[in-house]
Structure formats: C-alpha cells, structure tokens
All heavy atoms as atom14 arrays in JSON, in Angstrom:
{
  "sequence": "MKKKNSEFQNFDDTMRKLMSVPHSEIKAKLDAEKAAKKKPSKKRASGRVSRDKD",
  "atom14_mask": [
    [1, 1, 1, 1, 1, 1, 1, 1, 0, 0, 0, 0, 0, 0],
    [1, 1, 1, 1, 1, 1, 1, 1, 1, 0, 0, 0, 0, 0],
    [1, 1, 1, 1, 1, 1, 1, 1, 1, 0, 0, 0, 0, 0],
    [1, 1, 1, 1, 1, 1, 1, 1, 1, 0, 0, 0, 0, 0],
    [1, 1, 1, 1, 1, 1, 1, 1, 0, 0, 0, 0, 0, 0],
    [1, 1, 1, 1, 1, 1, 0, 0, 0, 0, 0, 0, 0, 0],
    [1, 1, 1, 1, 1, 1, 1, 1, 1, 0, 0, 0, 0, 0],
    [1, 1, 1, 1, 1, 1, 1, 1, 1, 1, 1, 0, 0, 0],
    [1, 1, 1, 1, 1, 1, 1, 1, 1, 0, 0, 0, 0, 0],
    [1, 1, 1, 1, 1, 1, 1, 1, 0, 0, 0, 0, 0, 0],
    [1, 1, 1, 1, 1, 1, 1, 1, 1, 1, 1, 0, 0, 0],
    [1, 1, 1, 1, 1, 1, 1, 1, 0, 0, 0, 0, 0, 0],
    [1, 1, 1, 1, 1, 1, 1, 1, 0, 0, 0, 0, 0, 0],
    [1, 1, 1, 1, 1, 1, 1, 0, 0, 0, 0, 0, 0, 0],
    [1, 1, 1, 1, 1, 1, 1, 1, 0, 0, 0, 0, 0, 0],
    [1, 1, 1, 1, 1, 1, 1, 1, 1, 1, 1, 0, 0, 0],
    [1, 1, 1, 1, 1, 1, 1, 1, 1, 0, 0, 0, 0, 0],
    [1, 1, 1, 1, 1, 1, 1, 1, 0, 0, 0, 0, 0, 0],
    [1, 1, 1, 1, 1, 1, 1, 1, 0, 0, 0, 0, 0, 0],
    [1, 1, 1, 1, 1, 1, 0, 0, 0, 0, 0, 0, 0, 0],
    [1, 1, 1, 1, 1, 1, 1, 0, 0, 0, 0, 0, 0, 0],
    [1, 1, 1, 1, 1, 1, 1, 0, 0, 0, 0, 0, 0, 0],
    [1, 1, 1, 1, 1, 1, 1, 1, 1, 1, 0, 0, 0, 0],
    [1, 1, 1, 1, 1, 1, 0, 0, 0, 0, 0, 0, 0, 0],
    [1, 1, 1, 1, 1, 1, 1, 1, 1, 0, 0, 0, 0, 0],
    [1, 1, 1, 1, 1, 1, 1, 1, 0, 0, 0, 0, 0, 0],
    [1, 1, 1, 1, 1, 1, 1, 1, 1, 0, 0, 0, 0, 0],
    [1, 1, 1, 1, 1, 0, 0, 0, 0, 0, 0, 0, 0, 0],
    [1, 1, 1, 1, 1, 1, 1, 1, 1, 0, 0, 0, 0, 0],
    [1, 1, 1, 1, 1, 1, 1, 1, 0, 0, 0, 0, 0, 0],
    [1, 1, 1, 1, 1, 1, 1, 1, 0, 0, 0, 0, 0, 0],
    [1, 1, 1, 1, 1, 0, 0, 0, 0, 0, 0, 0, 0, 0],
    [1, 1, 1, 1, 1, 1, 1, 1, 1, 0, 0, 0, 0, 0],
    [1, 1, 1, 1, 1, 1, 1, 1, 1, 0, 0, 0, 0, 0],
    [1, 1, 1, 1, 1, 0, 0, 0, 0, 0, 0, 0, 0, 0],
    [1, 1, 1, 1, 1, 0, 0, 0, 0, 0, 0, 0, 0, 0],
    [1, 1, 1, 1, 1, 1, 1, 1, 1, 0, 0, 0, 0, 0],
    [1, 1, 1, 1, 1, 1, 1, 1, 1, 0, 0, 0, 0, 0],
    [1, 1, 1, 1, 1, 1, 1, 1, 1, 0, 0, 0, 0, 0],
    [1, 1, 1, 1, 1, 1, 1, 0, 0, 0, 0, 0, 0, 0],
    [1, 1, 1, 1, 1, 1, 0, 0, 0, 0, 0, 0, 0, 0],
    [1, 1, 1, 1, 1, 1, 1, 1, 1, 0, 0, 0, 0, 0],
    [1, 1, 1, 1, 1, 1, 1, 1, 1, 0, 0, 0, 0, 0],
    [1, 1, 1, 1, 1, 1, 1, 1, 1, 1, 1, 0, 0, 0],
    [1, 1, 1, 1, 1, 0, 0, 0, 0, 0, 0, 0, 0, 0],
    [1, 1, 1, 1, 1, 1, 0, 0, 0, 0, 0, 0, 0, 0],
    [1, 1, 1, 1, 0, 0, 0, 0, 0, 0, 0, 0, 0, 0],
    [1, 1, 1, 1, 1, 1, 1, 1, 1, 1, 1, 0, 0, 0],
    [1, 1, 1, 1, 1, 1, 1, 0, 0, 0, 0, 0, 0, 0],
    [1, 1, 1, 1, 1, 1, 0, 0, 0, 0, 0, 0, 0, 0],
    [1, 1, 1, 1, 1, 1, 1, 1, 1, 1, 1, 0, 0, 0],
    [1, 1, 1, 1, 1, 1, 1, 1, 0, 0, 0, 0, 0, 0],
    [1, 1, 1, 1, 1, 1, 1, 1, 1, 0, 0, 0, 0, 0],
    [1, 1, 1, 1, 1, 1, 1, 1, 0, 0, 0, 0, 0, 0]
  ],
  "atom14_positions": [
    [[29.47, 79.54, 36.11], [28.32, 79.89, 36.89], [28.45, 81.29, 37.52], [27.46, 81.95, 37.78], [28.08, 78.83, 37.98], [26.8, 79.05, 38.7], [26.13, 77.48, 39.18], [24.75, 78.01, 40.08], [0.0, 0.0, 0.0], [0.0, 0.0, 0.0], [0.0, 0.0, 0.0], [0.0, 0.0, 0.0], [0.0, 0.0, 0.0], [0.0, 0.0, 0.0]],
    [[29.67, 81.72, 37.69], [29.9, 83.06, 38.24], [29.34, 84.12, 37.3], [28.81, 85.14, 37.76], [31.39, 83.31, 38.45], [31.78, 83.44, 39.86], [33.24, 83.8, 39.96], [33.62, 83.93, 41.41], [34.98, 84.32, 41.6], [0.0, 0.0, 0.0], [0.0, 0.0, 0.0], [0.0, 0.0, 0.0], [0.0, 0.0, 0.0], [0.0, 0.0, 0.0]],
    [[29.45, 83.88, 35.99], [28.96, 84.84, 35.01], [27.47, 85.05, 35.15], [26.97, 86.16, 35.13], [29.32, 84.4, 33.59], [28.96, 85.41, 32.55], [29.36, 84.95, 31.18], [29.01, 86.03, 30.16], [29.36, 85.64, 28.81], [0.0, 0.0, 0.0], [0.0, 0.0, 0.0], [0.0, 0.0, 0.0], [0.0, 0.0, 0.0], [0.0, 0.0, 0.0]],
    [[26.7, 83.97, 35.26], [25.26, 84.07, 35.42], [24.92, 84.84, 36.69], [24.01, 85.64, 36.71], [24.6, 82.68, 35.45], [24.52, 82.05, 34.08], [23.73, 80.79, 34.13], [23.64, 80.16, 32.76], [22.84, 78.95, 32.74], [0.0, 0.0, 0.0], [0.0, 0.0, 0.0], [0.0, 0.0, 0.0], [0.0, 0.0, 0.0], [0.0, 0.0, 0.0]],
    [[25.64, 84.58, 37.73], [25.38, 85.26, 39.01], [25.64, 86.75, 38.87], [24.85, 87.56, 39.36], [26.25, 84.66, 40.11], [25.85, 85.16, 41.48], [24.7, 85.54, 41.71], [26.78, 85.18, 42.41], [0.0, 0.0, 0.0], [0.0, 0.0, 0.0], [0.0, 0.0, 0.0], [0.0, 0.0, 0.0], [0.0, 0.0, 0.0], [0.0, 0.0, 0.0]],
    [[26.7, 87.13, 38.19], [27.01, 88.55, 38.04], [26.0, 89.21, 37.09], [25.62, 90.38, 37.29], [28.43, 88.76, 37.53], [28.57, 88.27, 36.22], [0.0, 0.0, 0.0], [0.0, 0.0, 0.0], [0.0, 0.0, 0.0], [0.0, 0.0, 0.0], [0.0, 0.0, 0.0], [0.0, 0.0, 0.0], [0.0, 0.0, 0.0], [0.0, 0.0, 0.0]],
    [[25.52, 88.47, 36.06], [24.49, 89.02, 35.18], [23.23, 89.26, 35.95], [22.56, 90.29, 35.79], [24.22, 88.03, 34.03], [25.3, 88.03, 32.98], [25.01, 87.05, 31.86], [23.84, 86.68, 31.67], [25.97, 86.68, 31.18], [0.0, 0.0, 0.0], [0.0, 0.0, 0.0], [0.0, 0.0, 0.0], [0.0, 0.0, 0.0], [0.0, 0.0, 0.0]],
    [[22.85, 88.31, 36.79], [21.65, 88.5, 37.61], [21.83, 89.66, 38.57], [20.93, 90.46, 38.75], [21.31, 87.23, 38.39], [20.14, 87.44, 39.31], [18.84, 87.47, 38.81], [20.35, 87.65, 40.68], [17.77, 87.7, 39.67], [19.27, 87.88, 41.51], [17.98, 87.9, 41.01], [0.0, 0.0, 0.0], [0.0, 0.0, 0.0], [0.0, 0.0, 0.0]],
    [[23.0, 89.77, 39.13], [23.28, 90.85, 40.08], [23.16, 92.22, 39.37], [22.57, 93.16, 39.91], [24.66, 90.69, 40.7], [24.92, 91.65, 41.85], [24.0, 91.39, 43.02], [23.76, 90.25, 43.4], [23.46, 92.45, 43.59], [0.0, 0.0, 0.0], [0.0, 0.0, 0.0], [0.0, 0.0, 0.0], [0.0, 0.0, 0.0], [0.0, 0.0, 0.0]],
    [[23.69, 92.3, 38.17], [23.59, 93.54, 37.38], [22.1, 93.87, 37.09], [21.67, 94.99, 37.23], [24.34, 93.44, 36.06], [25.84, 93.51, 36.27], [26.32, 93.99, 37.28], [26.56, 93.01, 35.28], [0.0, 0.0, 0.0], [0.0, 0.0, 0.0], [0.0, 0.0, 0.0], [0.0, 0.0, 0.0], [0.0, 0.0, 0.0], [0.0, 0.0, 0.0]],
    [[21.37, 92.85, 36.68], [19.95, 93.02, 36.41], [19.2, 93.47, 37.66], [18.41, 94.41, 37.65], [19.35, 91.73, 35.88], [17.86, 91.76, 35.74], [17.27, 92.4, 34.65], [17.03, 91.17, 36.68], [15.91, 92.45, 34.51], [15.67, 91.21, 36.54], [15.09, 91.85, 35.45], [0.0, 0.0, 0.0], [0.0, 0.0, 0.0], [0.0, 0.0, 0.0]],
    [[19.48, 92.78, 38.75], [18.83, 93.09, 40.02], [19.13, 94.52, 40.48], [18.24, 95.26, 40.88], [19.25, 92.08, 41.09], [18.41, 92.15, 42.34], [17.16, 92.16, 42.21], [18.99, 92.2, 43.43], [0.0, 0.0, 0.0], [0.0, 0.0, 0.0], [0.0, 0.0, 0.0], [0.0, 0.0, 0.0], [0.0, 0.0, 0.0], [0.0, 0.0, 0.0]],
    [[20.37, 94.91, 40.37], [20.76, 96.28, 40.74], [20.05, 97.32, 39.87], [19.58, 98.33, 40.37], [22.29, 96.47, 40.63], [23.06, 95.67, 41.66], [22.46, 95.22, 42.68], [24.28, 95.47, 41.45], [0.0, 0.0, 0.0], [0.0, 0.0, 0.0], [0.0, 0.0, 0.0], [0.0, 0.0, 0.0], [0.0, 0.0, 0.0], [0.0, 0.0, 0.0]],
    [[19.99, 97.05, 38.57], [19.31, 97.97, 37.66], [17.84, 98.09, 38.0], [17.3, 99.2, 38.04], [19.49, 97.48, 36.2], [20.87, 97.39, 35.92], [18.8, 98.43, 35.23], [0.0, 0.0, 0.0], [0.0, 0.0, 0.0], [0.0, 0.0, 0.0], [0.0, 0.0, 0.0], [0.0, 0.0, 0.0], [0.0, 0.0, 0.0], [0.0, 0.0, 0.0]],
    [[17.19, 96.98, 38.26], [15.76, 96.99, 38.61], [15.53, 97.75, 39.92], [14.56, 98.52, 40.04], [15.21, 95.57, 38.73], [15.04, 94.88, 37.41], [13.83, 95.7, 36.37], [14.83, 96.33, 35.08], [0.0, 0.0, 0.0], [0.0, 0.0, 0.0], [0.0, 0.0, 0.0], [0.0, 0.0, 0.0], [0.0, 0.0, 0.0], [0.0, 0.0, 0.0]],
    [[16.39, 97.56, 40.86], [16.24, 98.29, 42.14], [16.36, 99.79, 41.93], [15.62, 100.58, 42.52], [17.26, 97.79, 43.17], [16.95, 96.41, 43.68], [17.98, 95.95, 44.72], [17.83, 94.54, 45.02], [16.91, 94.03, 45.84], [16.09, 94.83, 46.49], [16.85, 92.74, 46.04], [0.0, 0.0, 0.0], [0.0, 0.0, 0.0], [0.0, 0.0, 0.0]],
    [[17.31, 100.21, 41.12], [17.48, 101.65, 40.84], [16.27, 102.19, 40.11], [15.78, 103.28, 40.4], [18.75, 101.88, 40.02], [20.01, 101.68, 40.78], [21.22, 101.83, 39.87], [22.5, 101.47, 40.6], [23.67, 101.49, 39.7], [0.0, 0.0, 0.0], [0.0, 0.0, 0.0], [0.0, 0.0, 0.0], [0.0, 0.0, 0.0], [0.0, 0.0, 0.0]],
    [[15.79, 101.42, 39.14], [14.63, 101.83, 38.37], [13.39, 101.98, 39.24], [12.66, 102.95, 39.14], [14.36, 100.82, 37.24], [13.18, 101.08, 36.34], [13.38, 102.36, 35.57], [12.96, 99.92, 35.41], [0.0, 0.0, 0.0], [0.0, 0.0, 0.0], [0.0, 0.0, 0.0], [0.0, 0.0, 0.0], [0.0, 0.0, 0.0], [0.0, 0.0, 0.0]],
    [[13.19, 101.02, 40.09], [11.99, 101.03, 40.93], [12.07, 102.08, 42.04], [11.06, 102.41, 42.62], [11.76, 99.64, 41.53], [11.5, 98.57, 40.48], [10.15, 98.97, 39.35], [8.76, 98.67, 40.39], [0.0, 0.0, 0.0], [0.0, 0.0, 0.0], [0.0, 0.0, 0.0], [0.0, 0.0, 0.0], [0.0, 0.0, 0.0], [0.0, 0.0, 0.0]],
    [[13.24, 102.6, 42.31], [13.37, 103.59, 43.37], [13.1, 105.02, 42.88], [13.03, 105.93, 43.68], [14.75, 103.51, 44.01], [15.74, 103.95, 43.09], [0.0, 0.0, 0.0], [0.0, 0.0, 0.0], [0.0, 0.0, 0.0], [0.0, 0.0, 0.0], [0.0, 0.0, 0.0], [0.0, 0.0, 0.0], [0.0, 0.0, 0.0], [0.0, 0.0, 0.0]],
    [[12.92, 105.2, 41.57], [12.65, 106.53, 41.01], [11.18, 106.85, 41.26], [10.29, 106.07, 40.91], [12.95, 106.57, 39.51], [12.6, 107.9, 38.91], [14.41, 106.22, 39.25], [0.0, 0.0, 0.0], [0.0, 0.0, 0.0], [0.0, 0.0, 0.0], [0.0, 0.0, 0.0], [0.0, 0.0, 0.0], [0.0, 0.0, 0.0], [0.0, 0.0, 0.0]],
    [[10.89, 108.01, 41.85], [9.49, 108.38, 42.12], [8.71, 108.58, 40.84], [9.24, 109.06, 39.82], [9.59, 109.71, 42.87], [11.0, 109.87, 43.23], [11.82, 109.01, 42.37], [0.0, 0.0, 0.0], [0.0, 0.0, 0.0], [0.0, 0.0, 0.0], [0.0, 0.0, 0.0], [0.0, 0.0, 0.0], [0.0, 0.0, 0.0], [0.0, 0.0, 0.0]],
    [[7.43, 108.23, 40.87], [6.55, 108.36, 39.71], [6.51, 109.8, 39.22], [6.51, 110.06, 38.02], [5.15, 107.88, 40.06], [4.16, 108.11, 38.96], [4.15, 107.36, 37.82], [3.16, 109.0, 38.83], [3.18, 107.79, 37.02], [2.56, 108.77, 37.61], [0.0, 0.0, 0.0], [0.0, 0.0, 0.0], [0.0, 0.0, 0.0], [0.0, 0.0, 0.0]],
    [[6.47, 110.75, 40.13], [6.39, 112.16, 39.75], [7.61, 112.59, 38.92], [7.47, 113.37, 37.98], [6.28, 113.02, 40.99], [7.39, 112.81, 41.86], [0.0, 0.0, 0.0], [0.0, 0.0, 0.0], [0.0, 0.0, 0.0], [0.0, 0.0, 0.0], [0.0, 0.0, 0.0], [0.0, 0.0, 0.0], [0.0, 0.0, 0.0], [0.0, 0.0, 0.0]],
    [[8.77, 112.06, 39.23], [9.98, 112.39, 38.47], [9.93, 111.83, 37.05], [10.24, 112.52, 36.07], [11.21, 111.84, 39.21], [12.52, 112.26, 38.6], [13.71, 111.74, 39.39], [13.62, 111.66, 40.63], [14.75, 111.44, 38.76], [0.0, 0.0, 0.0], [0.0, 0.0, 0.0], [0.0, 0.0, 0.0], [0.0, 0.0, 0.0], [0.0, 0.0, 0.0]],
    [[9.44, 110.6, 36.95], [9.31, 109.97, 35.63], [8.28, 110.73, 34.79], [8.51, 111.03, 33.62], [8.9, 108.5, 35.77], [10.03, 107.7, 36.45], [8.56, 107.89, 34.42], [9.66, 106.31, 36.83], [0.0, 0.0, 0.0], [0.0, 0.0, 0.0], [0.0, 0.0, 0.0], [0.0, 0.0, 0.0], [0.0, 0.0, 0.0], [0.0, 0.0, 0.0]],
    [[7.14, 111.07, 35.41], [6.08, 111.79, 34.7], [6.56, 113.14, 34.22], [6.28, 113.58, 33.1], [4.85, 111.95, 35.57], [3.72, 112.66, 34.89], [2.41, 112.33, 35.5], [1.24, 113.07, 34.94], [1.24, 113.32, 33.54], [0.0, 0.0, 0.0], [0.0, 0.0, 0.0], [0.0, 0.0, 0.0], [0.0, 0.0, 0.0], [0.0, 0.0, 0.0]],
    [[7.31, 113.85, 35.04], [7.83, 115.17, 34.67], [8.74, 115.07, 33.46], [8.67, 115.89, 32.53], [8.57, 115.79, 35.85], [0.0, 0.0, 0.0], [0.0, 0.0, 0.0], [0.0, 0.0, 0.0], [0.0, 0.0, 0.0], [0.0, 0.0, 0.0], [0.0, 0.0, 0.0], [0.0, 0.0, 0.0], [0.0, 0.0, 0.0], [0.0, 0.0, 0.0]],
    [[9.59, 114.09, 33.43], [10.51, 113.92, 32.29], [9.76, 113.54, 31.02], [10.06, 114.03, 29.94], [11.59, 112.87, 32.61], [12.62, 113.4, 33.61], [13.73, 112.43, 33.85], [14.72, 113.0, 34.85], [15.84, 112.11, 35.08], [0.0, 0.0, 0.0], [0.0, 0.0, 0.0], [0.0, 0.0, 0.0], [0.0, 0.0, 0.0], [0.0, 0.0, 0.0]],
    [[8.76, 112.67, 31.16], [7.95, 112.29, 30.0], [7.18, 113.48, 29.44], [7.09, 113.66, 28.23], [6.98, 111.15, 30.34], [7.63, 109.76, 30.53], [6.58, 108.79, 31.05], [8.19, 109.27, 29.22], [0.0, 0.0, 0.0], [0.0, 0.0, 0.0], [0.0, 0.0, 0.0], [0.0, 0.0, 0.0], [0.0, 0.0, 0.0], [0.0, 0.0, 0.0]],
    [[6.62, 114.28, 30.34], [5.88, 115.47, 29.91], [6.8, 116.47, 29.21], [6.43, 117.06, 28.2], [5.21, 116.15, 31.12], [4.03, 115.34, 31.63], [3.56, 114.42, 30.93], [3.59, 115.64, 32.77], [0.0, 0.0, 0.0], [0.0, 0.0, 0.0], [0.0, 0.0, 0.0], [0.0, 0.0, 0.0], [0.0, 0.0, 0.0], [0.0, 0.0, 0.0]],
    [[8.01, 116.6, 29.7], [8.99, 117.51, 29.07], [9.35, 117.0, 27.68], [9.45, 117.79, 26.72], [10.23, 117.62, 29.94], [0.0, 0.0, 0.0], [0.0, 0.0, 0.0], [0.0, 0.0, 0.0], [0.0, 0.0, 0.0], [0.0, 0.0, 0.0], [0.0, 0.0, 0.0], [0.0, 0.0, 0.0], [0.0, 0.0, 0.0], [0.0, 0.0, 0.0]],
    [[9.55, 115.7, 27.53], [9.86, 115.13, 26.21], [8.7, 115.33, 25.25], [8.89, 115.65, 24.08], [10.16, 113.63, 26.32], [11.53, 113.31, 26.84], [11.79, 111.8, 26.87], [11.13, 111.05, 26.12], [12.65, 111.39, 27.65], [0.0, 0.0, 0.0], [0.0, 0.0, 0.0], [0.0, 0.0, 0.0], [0.0, 0.0, 0.0], [0.0, 0.0, 0.0]],
    [[7.49, 115.11, 25.75], [6.3, 115.27, 24.92], [6.17, 116.7, 24.43], [5.89, 116.96, 23.26], [5.08, 114.89, 25.73], [3.83, 114.66, 24.94], [2.68, 114.34, 25.88], [2.07, 113.03, 25.53], [0.87, 112.75, 26.33], [0.0, 0.0, 0.0], [0.0, 0.0, 0.0], [0.0, 0.0, 0.0], [0.0, 0.0, 0.0], [0.0, 0.0, 0.0]],
    [[6.41, 117.66, 25.31], [6.33, 119.08, 24.93], [7.4, 119.44, 23.91], [7.17, 120.17, 22.96], [6.48, 119.95, 26.18], [0.0, 0.0, 0.0], [0.0, 0.0, 0.0], [0.0, 0.0, 0.0], [0.0, 0.0, 0.0], [0.0, 0.0, 0.0], [0.0, 0.0, 0.0], [0.0, 0.0, 0.0], [0.0, 0.0, 0.0], [0.0, 0.0, 0.0]],
    [[8.59, 118.89, 24.07], [9.69, 119.16, 23.14], [9.4, 118.58, 21.76], [9.76, 119.2, 20.75], [10.99, 118.58, 23.68], [0.0, 0.0, 0.0], [0.0, 0.0, 0.0], [0.0, 0.0, 0.0], [0.0, 0.0, 0.0], [0.0, 0.0, 0.0], [0.0, 0.0, 0.0], [0.0, 0.0, 0.0], [0.0, 0.0, 0.0], [0.0, 0.0, 0.0]],
    [[8.73, 117.46, 21.69], [8.4, 116.85, 20.41], [7.28, 117.62, 19.7], [7.24, 117.63, 18.49], [7.98, 115.39, 20.61], [9.13, 114.48, 20.93], [8.68, 113.05, 21.09], [9.85, 112.15, 21.45], [9.43, 110.77, 21.62], [0.0, 0.0, 0.0], [0.0, 0.0, 0.0], [0.0, 0.0, 0.0], [0.0, 0.0, 0.0], [0.0, 0.0, 0.0]],
    [[6.4, 118.23, 20.44], [5.29, 118.97, 19.84], [5.76, 120.26, 19.16], [5.22, 120.65, 18.15], [4.24, 119.31, 20.87], [3.33, 118.19, 21.22], [2.22, 118.65, 22.12], [1.26, 117.53, 22.41], [0.16, 117.95, 23.26], [0.0, 0.0, 0.0], [0.0, 0.0, 0.0], [0.0, 0.0, 0.0], [0.0, 0.0, 0.0], [0.0, 0.0, 0.0]],
    [[6.73, 120.93, 19.71], [7.17, 122.24, 19.21], [7.61, 122.2, 17.72], [7.13, 122.98, 16.95], [8.26, 122.81, 20.07], [7.76, 123.26, 21.43], [8.84, 123.84, 22.29], [8.3, 124.2, 23.64], [9.33, 124.69, 24.52], [0.0, 0.0, 0.0], [0.0, 0.0, 0.0], [0.0, 0.0, 0.0], [0.0, 0.0, 0.0], [0.0, 0.0, 0.0]],
    [[8.48, 121.29, 17.3], [8.91, 121.28, 15.9], [7.77, 121.0, 14.94], [7.7, 121.56, 13.87], [9.95, 120.16, 15.81], [10.43, 120.0, 17.21], [9.28, 120.35, 18.09], [0.0, 0.0, 0.0], [0.0, 0.0, 0.0], [0.0, 0.0, 0.0], [0.0, 0.0, 0.0], [0.0, 0.0, 0.0], [0.0, 0.0, 0.0], [0.0, 0.0, 0.0]],
    [[6.83, 120.14, 15.29], [5.76, 119.79, 14.37], [4.86, 120.99, 14.11], [4.32, 121.17, 13.03], [4.95, 118.62, 14.9], [4.29, 118.99, 16.09], [0.0, 0.0, 0.0], [0.0, 0.0, 0.0], [0.0, 0.0, 0.0], [0.0, 0.0, 0.0], [0.0, 0.0, 0.0], [0.0, 0.0, 0.0], [0.0, 0.0, 0.0], [0.0, 0.0, 0.0]],
    [[4.68, 121.88, 15.09], [3.88, 123.08, 14.89], [4.55, 124.02, 13.86], [3.9, 124.6, 13.05], [3.69, 123.84, 16.2], [2.72, 123.15, 17.14], [2.5, 123.97, 18.38], [1.54, 123.3, 19.34], [1.35, 124.05, 20.56], [0.0, 0.0, 0.0], [0.0, 0.0, 0.0], [0.0, 0.0, 0.0], [0.0, 0.0, 0.0], [0.0, 0.0, 0.0]],
    [[5.85, 124.1, 13.91], [6.57, 124.97, 12.96], [6.39, 124.46, 11.54], [6.16, 125.22, 10.62], [8.05, 125.01, 13.32], [8.35, 125.8, 14.56], [9.85, 125.82, 14.85], [10.16, 126.54, 16.13], [11.57, 126.46, 16.45], [0.0, 0.0, 0.0], [0.0, 0.0, 0.0], [0.0, 0.0, 0.0], [0.0, 0.0, 0.0], [0.0, 0.0, 0.0]],
    [[6.46, 123.16, 11.35], [6.3, 122.6, 10.01], [4.88, 122.84, 9.5], [4.68, 123.19, 8.38], [6.6, 121.11, 10.03], [8.09, 120.84, 10.02], [8.35, 119.35, 9.89], [8.96, 118.94, 11.14], [8.63, 117.87, 11.82], [7.72, 117.04, 11.41], [9.23, 117.58, 12.96], [0.0, 0.0, 0.0], [0.0, 0.0, 0.0], [0.0, 0.0, 0.0]],
    [[3.91, 122.68, 10.38], [2.52, 122.86, 9.95], [2.27, 124.3, 9.57], [1.64, 124.6, 8.57], [1.58, 122.42, 11.07], [0.0, 0.0, 0.0], [0.0, 0.0, 0.0], [0.0, 0.0, 0.0], [0.0, 0.0, 0.0], [0.0, 0.0, 0.0], [0.0, 0.0, 0.0], [0.0, 0.0, 0.0], [0.0, 0.0, 0.0], [0.0, 0.0, 0.0]],
    [[2.78, 125.25, 10.36], [2.57, 126.64, 10.03], [3.32, 127.02, 8.75], [2.88, 127.87, 7.99], [3.01, 127.55, 11.19], [4.39, 127.44, 11.41], [0.0, 0.0, 0.0], [0.0, 0.0, 0.0], [0.0, 0.0, 0.0], [0.0, 0.0, 0.0], [0.0, 0.0, 0.0], [0.0, 0.0, 0.0], [0.0, 0.0, 0.0], [0.0, 0.0, 0.0]],
    [[4.43, 126.37, 8.48], [5.17, 126.62, 7.24], [4.36, 126.21, 6.03], [4.36, 126.9, 5.01], [0.0, 0.0, 0.0], [0.0, 0.0, 0.0], [0.0, 0.0, 0.0], [0.0, 0.0, 0.0], [0.0, 0.0, 0.0], [0.0, 0.0, 0.0], [0.0, 0.0, 0.0], [0.0, 0.0, 0.0], [0.0, 0.0, 0.0], [0.0, 0.0, 0.0]],
    [[3.64, 125.12, 6.12], [2.82, 124.66, 5.01], [1.63, 125.61, 4.8], [1.3, 125.91, 3.69], [2.29, 123.25, 5.28], [3.31, 122.22, 4.89], [2.74, 120.83, 5.04], [3.44, 120.24, 6.17], [2.89, 119.57, 7.17], [1.62, 119.37, 7.22], [3.62, 119.09, 8.13], [0.0, 0.0, 0.0], [0.0, 0.0, 0.0], [0.0, 0.0, 0.0]],
    [[1.06, 126.09, 5.89], [-0.08, 126.99, 5.78], [0.35, 128.29, 5.1], [-0.36, 128.79, 4.23], [-0.68, 127.27, 7.18], [-1.7, 128.37, 7.1], [-1.26, 126.01, 7.75], [0.0, 0.0, 0.0], [0.0, 0.0, 0.0], [0.0, 0.0, 0.0], [0.0, 0.0, 0.0], [0.0, 0.0, 0.0], [0.0, 0.0, 0.0], [0.0, 0.0, 0.0]],
    [[1.52, 128.82, 5.45], [1.94, 130.09, 4.85], [2.22, 129.94, 3.35], [1.99, 130.85, 2.59], [3.19, 130.63, 5.56], [4.29, 129.78, 5.38], [0.0, 0.0, 0.0], [0.0, 0.0, 0.0], [0.0, 0.0, 0.0], [0.0, 0.0, 0.0], [0.0, 0.0, 0.0], [0.0, 0.0, 0.0], [0.0, 0.0, 0.0], [0.0, 0.0, 0.0]],
    [[2.65, 128.77, 2.91], [2.88, 128.56, 1.49], [1.57, 128.47, 0.72], [1.49, 128.87, -0.43], [3.68, 127.27, 1.26], [5.17, 127.49, 1.53], [5.97, 126.26, 1.16], [6.4, 125.72, 2.43], [6.4, 124.41, 2.76], [6.0, 123.53, 1.89], [6.79, 124.01, 3.93], [0.0, 0.0, 0.0], [0.0, 0.0, 0.0], [0.0, 0.0, 0.0]],
    [[0.54, 127.97, 1.36], [-0.76, 127.84, 0.69], [-1.42, 129.19, 0.42], [-2.26, 129.32, -0.43], [-1.7, 126.97, 1.54], [-1.26, 125.53, 1.56], [-0.48, 125.15, 0.66], [-1.71, 124.79, 2.46], [0.0, 0.0, 0.0], [0.0, 0.0, 0.0], [0.0, 0.0, 0.0], [0.0, 0.0, 0.0], [0.0, 0.0, 0.0], [0.0, 0.0, 0.0]],
    [[-1.03, 130.23, 1.19], [-1.65, 131.54, 1.06], [-1.23, 132.25, -0.24], [-1.89, 133.13, -0.71], [-1.28, 132.42, 2.25], [-1.96, 131.98, 3.52], [-1.58, 132.88, 4.66], [-2.21, 132.46, 5.95], [-1.84, 133.32, 7.06], [0.0, 0.0, 0.0], [0.0, 0.0, 0.0], [0.0, 0.0, 0.0], [0.0, 0.0, 0.0], [0.0, 0.0, 0.0]],
    [[-0.12, 131.86, -0.83], [0.39, 132.53, -2.03], [-0.46, 132.3, -3.24], [-1.15, 131.51, -3.56], [1.82, 132.06, -2.36], [2.8, 132.59, -1.33], [2.46, 133.59, -0.65], [3.88, 131.99, -1.22], [0.0, 0.0, 0.0], [0.0, 0.0, 0.0], [0.0, 0.0, 0.0], [0.0, 0.0, 0.0], [0.0, 0.0, 0.0], [0.0, 0.0, 0.0]]
  ]
}
C-alpha cells in the first residue's frame, strides 16, 4: 500500500507544479515552438518554387 501512496504523492506533486505555472509562460513557450516549426517549412516551399522556374 505504500507504493500506491507514493505514486499518488508523485502525481499530486507533479500536478501542483504544473498548475502553478502561469498561463503567460506556457503561451510564450508554445508561441516560440510554433514559430520555430514554421521557419523550416518556408525554406522547403521556397526551394520548390525556385526549381519550378528553370
């Protein structure tokens, strides 16, 4: 039974840490990831366009 209690304690601690992060911080990180993902796709698209011009 001690194992279940420690598992719950780990879960509870993780949830408390997660819920204590401000929304603005989470949004900033998500926006940064989104911007980073967009950059490579633009390079590939422009590469295809330049090949079509030949």
